[in-house]
N, C-alpha and C positions, 0 to 999 in steps of 0.2 A: 144687686149687692145679697139679698134674701136667698137668692136662686145657689150662689157660689157658697154662703153661708152652710147653708143646705148640704151640700155636696161635701165640702170640706167636715163639717159636723159626721154625716156618714161614714167616709173614710178614716176617720178617728177612729167610731164604731168596729169599724172592719180590722184596723191595724191594733185595738187592745184588747180583739179578741184573740188572739196569738201570746200576748205576755202575760204574767201570771196574775191568775184572779184570786187565787189562796193559797195560804200556806197553814200547813198545821203542822205545830211543836210538840214534840210530847216534854211532860211535865218532867214525869221520874229520872228521866236520859237526861234533862238538863242539868238535873239538881247533882247527879253523876259528876257532869262535867264541872259544873260550879266546884264540887266537892275539889277537882284538880287544878282549880285555877281558868277557867273558863267561862264562856257566856250560861246565864242563867236558865236558859231552851235549848233544847235540840229540835233542827229541822226535820220534819222526817218524810214530810210530803208536798210537792208543789203541783199545782194544779193551773192551766191556762186554760180558756174556755173551750182551746181546741180540742187540749186531753181530757178534758173531763169524759166524754164517752169511751176514748180507748182504753181511760185506765177502770171504767166500771165495766169494760166489758174483757181486759189485756187477761194478760195474768196472775196480776196482782190483785184480781177484782174480789176474789173474798175477802183479801185487806182491807182496801180497799172498800169495798159494802161494809164491814166490821167496824172500820174505822168513824165512817158516815152516820153507823147506827147509832154511836153511841155520842153523836152531837145532833144529828138530827131527830123529830118527831118519829118521820119513816120515812123507813129506803124501800117502802113494796114497790117491786116492780125497777125501781131506782136505774137497773142494767139497762132494761127500756127508754125509760123518759129521758135518759142523758143523753139520747138523739136530739130532741131536741133544740138543745142548747147551743144544736148547731144554725138553728133559726135567725139567731142571735143578730151575726153579719149579714144574713140570706134579706132580711128583713129592712137593716141599716139600707143595706144594698138599695135595695128596689124602692125605699123610701127618698132615698140623691136622686135615683134614676124618673122617678115620678113628678118630680118637680118639673121636668124636661117633658115629660110624655106627656101631662096632665096638667099642662100651666093653668086652665080655667074651670077646672071640675072642684066643684063644691063640695061635690060628693068626695073623689080623695083627699081634702082638704080635711077636711071633718074624720075620716077614718083616718088619716096616716095622725091626725093630732090626737085624737082616743088611744090610738094604737101608741104613741109615744109617752105618752103621759100614766099609759096603764100598765108598759113595761116599767117604768119608771116607778112607779108606784108600788109595783108588785114586788120586786127585787129590793125596796128598801122595806116592805112590812117583813119577806122572806130574812131578809139580815137580822130586823130588830126582835123576830121569831126567834134565833139563832144562840143556843146553848156554847157562848164561844170561850167561856173559861169552864170547862168540864174539870175533872175530875182528874183524866187520865191525859185530855189531845187540850192545847190550846190552839183555836181558830183564827188566824192574822187574815183578814180582806184587804185584799192589796190594792196599789195606784187604779190600776189599769179595770178593773169592777167598778170602782167607782165613778171614774172616767165615762165607762159604759153608758151609767145608769144613769148620769149627769148628760151626756151626750142625749139615750132617749129624750131626754127633762127638757134640753135645747130642741130638736127636732118636731116635737110635738107643740112646743110653743110658738116656734117657725111656722106650721102648718097652723094651726088658728090664727096666728098674723095675719098669714096667709088670705084663709078663711074670711078673716075679718075684710080685708082690704076686696075681697072677691064683692062680696055684698053689701059694703057700701057702694059699689060701681052700677049693683043693677038697680 
């Protein structure tokens, strides 16, 4: 049952990678929109995990990096670092396959447990450091990003549970 759950969580992480993770709203445009009878924010950009490297290196890269510079502390080398986002589904897929490939490996379980909890912890820390209510832009973290982080938390816990079972047998 734990193997099936590990594979389902990994598949969920991979699926969430293609859903919107971040929406950036313009507060000034939203004010104008509200004056004419609309909502109080205007959607400016939407990024999925898959589209982050494309946006940081595409035709709108200067605009995207400029907006990200007002939101994040540093965007130094963001165009090159953005490709690291593609490791998210790759790692989840390896963790899903690894439960069958290395069913009795204690080191694999320890590695995947630490990796899963590390990705979750790092993601939550980065979101907490985010200036999401900036003067010009408002950043909305979408459900798929949170589902991805919770999926890594679940994978970490599943692998530590598996490690506990393996250590209890010896």
